[in-house]
C-alpha positions as MATLAB code, in Angstrom:
seq = 'MVDITHKITTLRTAVAQAIVKVGSPETIKAVLNNAVPKGNVLEVSRTAGLFAVKNTASVIPDCHPMPIEFTGIEFECLKDCIKIEVTVKTIYKTGVEVEAMHGASIVALTIYDMLKPIDKNVEISTVKLLHKKGGKSDYGVKENINLKVAVLVCSDSVSSGKKEDSSGKAITQKLEKLGLKITDYNIIPDDIQIIQTNIHRLCDGKTDLIVLTGGTGLSDKDVTPEAIIPLIERRIPGIEEAIRSYGQQRTPFAMLSRSVVGFKGNSLLMALPGSTNGAAESIDAVFPSVLHLFQLLNGFDHGK';
ca = [
       3.477   -8.118  -28.713;
       4.721   -4.903  -26.613;
       8.052   -3.483  -27.863;
      10.532   -4.131  -25.015;
      13.515   -3.285  -26.991;
      14.233   -0.152  -25.063;
      14.266   -2.348  -21.847;
      17.484   -3.405  -19.843;
      18.586   -7.025  -18.863;
      18.294   -7.644  -15.706;
      17.309  -10.804  -13.212;
      13.853  -11.364  -13.053;
      12.259  -13.678  -10.793;
       8.427  -15.070  -10.055;
       6.797  -17.686   -8.125;
       3.104  -18.469   -8.461;
       0.858  -21.162   -6.804;
      -1.651  -23.046   -8.011;
      -3.864  -25.096   -5.023;
      -5.969  -28.482   -5.796;
      -8.250  -29.438   -3.496;
      -9.456  -33.499   -3.023;
     -12.709  -34.709   -2.109;
     -10.802  -37.124    0.646;
      -7.728  -37.598    2.457;
      -7.346  -41.046    0.787;
      -6.527  -39.463   -2.436;
      -3.757  -37.610   -0.807;
      -2.225  -41.226    0.520;
      -2.990  -42.742   -2.868;
      -0.560  -39.789   -3.985;
       1.930  -40.254   -1.690;
       2.161  -43.921   -1.818;
       2.199  -43.715   -5.780;
      -0.703  -45.587   -5.866;
      -2.665  -43.494   -8.630;
      -3.226  -45.875  -11.441;
      -2.303  -43.234  -14.015;
       1.368  -43.193  -12.433;
       3.503  -41.124  -10.254;
       1.364  -37.783   -9.952;
       4.152  -35.285   -8.465;
       6.860  -36.296  -10.556;
       4.488  -36.349  -14.138;
       2.690  -33.061  -12.951;
       6.572  -31.537  -12.387;
       7.687  -32.854  -15.984;
       4.376  -31.101  -17.460;
       4.757  -27.792  -15.592;
       8.477  -27.913  -16.800;
       7.369  -27.932  -20.499;
       4.536  -25.709  -19.800;
       7.165  -22.655  -18.420;
       9.558  -23.270  -21.174;
       6.462  -23.385  -24.144;
       4.385  -20.231  -22.726;
       5.186  -18.080  -25.486;
       3.741  -20.584  -27.926;
       0.387  -20.244  -26.061;
       0.063  -17.127  -24.541;
       0.078  -14.781  -27.812;
       1.391  -11.511  -26.079;
       3.985  -13.589  -24.479;
       7.741  -13.273  -25.513;
      10.382  -16.165  -26.108;
      12.779  -15.903  -23.695;
      15.487  -17.738  -22.017;
      14.471  -19.501  -18.721;
      17.282  -19.827  -16.459;
      15.554  -21.834  -13.687;
      12.375  -23.669  -12.764;
      11.476  -24.850   -9.400;
       8.250  -26.853   -8.660;
       7.481  -27.789   -5.024;
       4.743  -29.364   -3.795;
       2.818  -29.396   -0.160;
       0.352  -32.435    0.080;
      -2.365  -31.450    3.065;
      -5.310  -33.360    4.191;
      -7.660  -31.604    1.624;
      -5.341  -30.205   -1.108;
      -1.946  -30.503   -2.802;
      -0.517  -26.705   -3.194;
       2.024  -26.029   -5.862;
       4.374  -23.714   -6.129;
       6.629  -22.720   -9.384;
       9.531  -20.367   -9.204;
      10.804  -19.121  -12.486;
      14.253  -16.997  -12.887;
      15.856  -15.254  -16.097;
      17.850  -12.933  -17.061;
      16.088  -10.736  -19.748;
      14.365   -7.583  -20.748;
      10.483   -8.765  -19.733;
       9.449  -10.599  -16.347;
       8.298  -14.249  -15.968;
       5.221  -13.714  -13.894;
       3.043  -15.734  -16.716;
       5.655  -18.109  -17.346;
       5.339  -19.088  -13.549;
       1.270  -18.855  -13.608;
       1.317  -21.015  -16.732;
       3.442  -23.534  -15.042;
       1.626  -23.696  -12.118;
      -1.557  -23.905  -14.080;
      -0.335  -27.248  -16.204;
       0.628  -28.624  -13.088;
      -2.573  -28.467  -11.747;
      -4.242  -29.614  -14.347;
      -1.979  -32.670  -14.899;
      -2.935  -33.283  -11.194;
      -6.356  -33.242  -11.911;
      -6.340  -35.566  -14.706;
      -4.525  -37.960  -13.233;
      -6.819  -37.502   -9.832;
     -10.479  -37.523  -11.407;
     -10.318  -41.663  -11.967;
     -10.099  -42.022   -8.048;
     -11.586  -38.589   -6.838;
     -14.792  -37.109   -8.644;
     -14.808  -33.977   -6.353;
     -10.814  -32.916   -7.417;
     -11.304  -29.213   -8.390;
      -8.374  -26.872   -9.298;
      -9.151  -23.547   -6.682;
      -6.437  -20.867   -6.947;
      -3.983  -20.265   -9.561;
      -2.099  -16.690   -8.440;
       1.197  -15.175   -8.602;
       2.904  -14.756   -5.230;
       5.336  -12.086   -5.734;
       7.882  -11.102   -8.780;
      11.069   -9.454   -8.431;
      13.267   -7.820  -11.145;
      13.224   -5.077  -13.807;
      13.223   -1.265  -13.427;
      10.769   -0.918  -10.410;
      13.505   -2.609   -8.494;
      16.123   -0.863   -9.466;
      14.692    2.609   -9.055;
      14.108    4.865   -6.482;
      10.784    3.976   -4.838;
       9.858    7.389   -3.063;
       9.957   10.645   -5.300;
      12.901   12.388   -5.349;
      12.695   16.466   -5.594;
      15.464   17.358   -8.054;
      16.577   20.306  -10.103;
      17.061   18.902  -13.512;
      18.707   21.225  -16.194;
      19.101   20.045  -20.352;
      21.693   21.850  -22.189;
      21.640   21.081  -25.699;
      25.481   21.543  -27.432;
      24.841   22.426  -30.823;
      26.076   25.072  -32.995;
      23.605   24.257  -35.939;
      20.496   24.345  -33.404;
      21.863   27.364  -31.321;
      22.076   29.363  -34.563;
      18.405   28.452  -35.802;
      19.394   25.949  -38.553;
      17.915   22.994  -37.108;
      15.261   22.331  -34.507;
      16.280   20.788  -31.334;
      14.865   17.055  -30.843;
      17.735   15.411  -28.417;
      17.035   17.780  -25.844;
      13.052   17.443  -26.104;
      13.213   13.583  -25.901;
      15.418   13.647  -23.047;
      12.976   16.165  -21.381;
      10.035   13.852  -22.242;
      11.834   10.741  -20.684;
      13.048   12.657  -17.537;
       9.504   13.931  -17.157;
       7.910   10.342  -17.598;
       9.888    9.477  -14.582;
       8.529   12.133  -12.322;
      11.597   14.551  -12.838;
      10.861   18.423  -13.343;
      12.849   20.150  -15.842;
      14.216   23.674  -14.233;
      16.303   25.012  -16.792;
      16.401   24.132  -20.821;
      19.248   25.606  -23.133;
      20.377   25.387  -26.213;
      24.254   26.315  -26.470;
      27.244   26.369  -29.429;
      29.822   23.672  -29.279;
      31.914   26.082  -27.394;
      34.111   25.063  -24.447;
      34.096   28.274  -22.747;
      30.272   28.559  -23.100;
      29.697   25.178  -21.655;
      31.978   25.514  -18.820;
      30.148   29.082  -18.006;
      26.402   27.228  -18.341;
      27.792   24.599  -15.994;
      29.254   26.701  -13.183;
      25.990   28.649  -13.497;
      23.690   25.548  -12.933;
      26.228   24.234  -10.340;
      26.281   27.160   -8.493;
      22.352   27.321   -8.954;
      22.604   23.856   -6.564;
      21.088   22.047   -9.522;
      21.230   18.317   -8.695;
      21.142   16.810  -12.704;
      22.635   18.396  -15.267;
      21.931   16.288  -18.928;
      23.978   17.594  -21.700;
      23.293   16.277  -25.279;
      25.484   16.755  -28.534;
      29.447   17.247  -28.871;
      30.646   13.708  -27.904;
      31.029   12.646  -31.417;
      34.884   12.758  -33.116;
      34.406   15.619  -35.243;
      36.818   18.572  -34.375;
      33.248   20.639  -33.259;
      32.380   17.845  -30.757;
      33.925   19.473  -27.604;
      31.563   18.382  -25.004;
      33.742   15.802  -23.488;
      36.719   18.130  -23.403;
      34.560   21.033  -21.620;
      33.407   18.649  -18.640;
      35.800   16.176  -18.041;
      38.075   19.148  -16.254;
      35.293   20.102  -14.165;
      34.435   16.503  -12.857;
      35.160   15.491   -9.479;
      34.278   12.086   -9.296;
      33.480   10.080  -12.837;
      31.558    7.218  -12.724;
      32.656    4.538  -15.466;
      30.324    2.494  -14.821;
      27.278    4.645  -16.360;
      29.392    5.322  -19.157;
      29.819    1.944  -19.728;
      26.087    1.043  -19.246;
      25.354    3.465  -21.853;
      27.725    2.405  -24.520;
      26.837   -1.166  -24.274;
      23.042   -0.642  -24.255;
      23.495    1.704  -27.477;
      25.886   -0.873  -29.160;
      23.384   -3.270  -29.138;
      21.136   -1.435  -30.851;
      23.913    0.437  -33.243;
      27.291   -0.500  -34.066;
      28.327    3.120  -33.936;
      27.434    3.340  -30.515;
      31.242    2.814  -29.749;
      32.188    6.272  -31.480;
      30.313    7.998  -28.544;
      32.081    9.597  -26.001;
      29.719   10.114  -23.279;
      31.074   10.860  -19.715;
      29.642   11.169  -16.626;
      30.549   12.327  -13.385;
      29.847   14.707  -10.340;
      31.148   18.432   -9.892;
      30.095   18.479   -5.969;
      26.764   17.156   -5.780;
      25.666   18.118   -9.204;
      25.509   14.706  -11.537;
      27.017   15.837  -15.004;
      25.674   13.495  -17.934;
      26.974   13.831  -21.093;
      24.984   12.254  -23.844;
      25.052   11.832  -27.652;
      23.537   14.457  -29.981;
      21.421   11.975  -31.810;
      17.698   11.388  -31.150;
      17.768    7.813  -30.817;
      20.895    8.329  -29.094;
      19.942   10.711  -26.649;
      16.639    8.984  -25.513;
      18.716    5.210  -25.494;
      20.872    6.807  -23.057;
      18.487    7.826  -21.096;
      16.635    4.292  -21.273;
      19.966    2.253  -20.489;
      20.222    4.035  -16.774;
      17.179    5.641  -15.671;
      15.444    4.993  -12.982;
      18.359    3.296  -11.193;
      20.921    6.674  -11.660;
      18.785    8.264   -9.212;
      19.956    5.848   -6.315;
      23.120    7.935   -6.463;
      21.232   11.396   -5.201;
      20.428    8.727   -2.011;
      24.017    8.195   -1.560;
      24.984   11.455   -1.273;
      25.586   12.739    2.686;
      22.823   15.147    3.528;
      20.866   14.880    0.164;
      17.389   16.187    1.155;
      14.216   14.646   -0.318;
      12.101   17.395    0.177;
      13.706   20.046   -0.893;
];
């Protein structure tokens, strides 16, 4: 199966449709009058659809087992067909479109099976997804935003050449995949004055997003929060909490990180962990949703 461990949990909804055509209006009358020999067509097929939705992962190899929070099955009986609409909801890391289509397919197949003794022309004509909602694609920014983005690696060992940078590169790769261009990339030591000087420089240059990695731990050398908190004018606790919550689900040590996020003027500062996994997971936790902040800033020019 596809790895979804990096995805965020959101409300996911999918609506699928299936159509069963019949050969005669008398077939529809038999369905509505509960006169089909095999039983109540709509209720039996509804029950089959409910089981199908919940057991999709058992029959579709790449589908993930997931908690199904809601399944709704509706019918519209017309003169020449029965339209089936299946709505599925979950709060999970991946969508439920296959679950909805599987449910609609089984409802249609059950109807077919129950009607074939009285109608030799019954057929399943359509199974399709009508729409879906949820996931990063719905909570991110729809249009391209031209941002100036800087990555600052705060590390004595990396700046002295004793170690190679991996966390800054991981952040850069993640952001570039989101369509953002890194306009400034620097490696600096764990020094409050140097960190603040670089932040002032970037803010004066109207950098929209400044991502710092490293120095958020609890050792004596970890001073990134001490450097940036005095500079932040509007702190955003919700983003900090989301980063730590996401990380805590993957390692119990995430609670020890002091990630800090907030605005200095119109520049968003994000201080993330210095470990490669911690830095990459922090980006996964809040992007691309966090880019919505720039749409909320008064006077933000999308085409600058």
